[in-house]
N, C-alpha and C positions, 0 to 999 in steps of 0.2 A: 209198814208205810206210813208216817207220817204226816199229814195235810199241811203242806204250808199255806201261807195267807197270803191272798197278794201286801206288797208295802201302799198307803195310802197315798201314793201317790204316781203309781200308774194302775189305779183303781178308777173304775172306767166313769166312776160320777165323780170325781177330784172336780174338773171343770166344776161343774154345777151345781157342786155342795160350797167351792170357794165364791162363787157368783152368788149363790144364794145369801152366803153368811156378810160379804161385802154390800149389800144388797139394805141389809136390815139398819134401820136408824140405831146411829148410836148417840149411848147418852152420855151426856157432857157433867162430868163429877166437879167439886166444888174441891179445892187443894187444903190438903188438910193442917198443912205449915208454910207459914206466910213470915218470911223475914222483910222485916221492916227498918230501915236505919232513918236513926230521930237526924243526926249527927252525919256532916263529913269529915268530923275529925275523927280520927285512928288515933289509938292511944299504946299501940300494940310495936314491938322492936321490933317486925320481922327484917330478918336478915336478906329477904330477896325482893322486897317491897321499896321502891323507891319513897314512900309514902311515909315511911318511917323516920326517913330522918329530917322534918317539915323543921325548917325554924319557928322561934318564936311571934315573930311579925306574922306567918304560918298559919298559925293556931288560932291568932285573932277574926282570920277572916273566915274562921269554921260558920256552916252554914245551920244553925237547928231548925225539925221541923218545929212548927208551934204544936199548941195544945188543941188548935182550931180541928187543923191539915188533919192531925193524926187520926183523932176523932170522925172527922167523913172518912177517911179508910177504913176502917173497922167499920 
């Protein structure tokens, strides 16, 4: 006969193991990828997006991020 091991979820020490794992301090990591929108204007023509049909007057009101602000972010 082959001895069967108990599944981890019903082992005696499950709660103790989980408690100790949750008690450990978590290290925060920096994001590897950051996406920054430099302008509120979009030149895509996506059919599902309401912003794809923006009129010319609305394009003039687009807000662009200054280089100074961009450099502060990065």
